[in-house]
C-alpha positions in Angstrom: 39.0 16.8 -38.3 40.6 13.4 -38.1 40.0 11.3 -35.0 39.3 14.5 -33.1 43.1 15.0 -33.1 44.1 17.1 -36.1 42.3 19.5 -38.4 43.4 20.0 -42.0 42.3 22.2 -44.8 39.9 20.4 -47.2 37.8 21.1 -50.2 34.3 19.7 -50.7 34.2 18.0 -54.1 30.7 16.4 -54.0 27.7 16.4 -51.7 25.0 13.8 -52.3 21.6 15.3 -51.5 19.8 12.1 -50.7 22.3 9.5 -49.4 23.9 11.9 -46.8 27.5 11.6 -47.8 30.2 13.9 -49.1 33.5 13.5 -50.8 36.3 15.9 -49.7 39.8 16.5 -51.0 42.7 17.2 -48.7 46.5 16.9 -48.6 47.4 13.6 -47.0 50.9 14.8 -46.3 49.4 17.0 -43.5 48.5 13.7 -41.7 51.7 11.7 -42.1 52.8 12.1 -38.5 49.4 11.3 -37.0 47.6 8.8 -39.3 48.3 6.3 -42.0 46.0 7.3 -44.9 45.7 6.3 -48.5 43.7 7.3 -51.5 40.1 6.0 -51.9 39.6 4.4 -55.3 36.1 4.8 -56.8 35.0 2.7 -59.7 32.7 3.5 -62.6 32.0 -0.2 -63.1 28.5 -1.6 -62.6 27.9 -3.9 -59.6 26.7 -7.4 -60.4 25.4 -10.3 -58.3 28.5 -12.3 -57.1 30.9 -9.3 -57.1 33.0 -8.8 -54.0 32.7 -5.3 -52.5 34.2 -3.4 -49.6 32.0 -1.4 -47.1 33.5 1.4 -45.1 31.2 3.4 -42.8 30.1 4.3 -39.3 28.2 2.1 -36.9 25.2 3.5 -34.9 27.8 4.2 -32.1 29.9 6.3 -34.6 32.7 3.8 -34.7 34.5 2.8 -37.9 33.2 -0.3 -39.8 35.0 -2.1 -42.6 33.7 -5.3 -44.0 34.0 -7.4 -47.1 30.9 -8.6 -48.7 29.5 -10.4 -51.7 26.6 -8.9 -53.7 23.5 -11.0 -53.3 21.0 -8.8 -55.3 20.8 -5.6 -57.3 17.5 -3.8 -57.6 16.3 -0.4 -58.9 15.6 2.3 -56.3 11.8 2.9 -56.5 10.7 6.4 -55.7 7.0 7.3 -55.4 7.3 10.4 -57.6 3.8 10.1 -59.1 2.0 11.4 -56.0 1.4 15.1 -55.5 3.5 16.4 -52.6 5.9 19.1 -51.6 8.7 19.5 -54.1 11.8 17.6 -53.0 14.8 15.8 -54.3 13.8 12.5 -56.0 16.7 10.1 -56.8 16.5 8.7 -60.4 18.5 5.9 -62.1 19.9 4.5 -58.9 20.4 1.0 -57.8 20.5 -0.7 -54.3 22.5 -3.8 -53.8 22.3 -6.2 -50.9 25.3 -8.0 -49.6 26.3 -10.8 -47.3 29.3 -10.4 -45.1 32.3 -12.5 -46.1 34.9 -11.1 -43.7 36.4 -8.1 -42.0 39.5 -6.0 -42.8 42.7 -7.8 -42.1 43.8 -4.8 -40.1 41.1 -5.5 -37.6 38.6 -2.8 -38.4 35.0 -4.0 -37.9 31.9 -2.8 -36.3 30.0 -3.9 -33.2 
């Protein structure tokens, strides 16, 4: 469902078990009359300190956030996998990067 207005058929391409996000595939032509949508471009490039990145997400109030940022640090994600516990998903070989905000989307999308 887009904006609570229109429902389209979609296919789940990827579900991340730890970070709580999914990638879906749908036909954008079904939204042409209601929304201006475009392809999301994902990169396989590594992220380095000083790189500019785009953040798109939801605020705590579930409103759209878009901001431009500069990578300030890149660190390995540390999981405490050595302790005995109930079996669960443990992320491996992942990095976390911290950013500073350098602006918002020129179309005016930003969070509270």
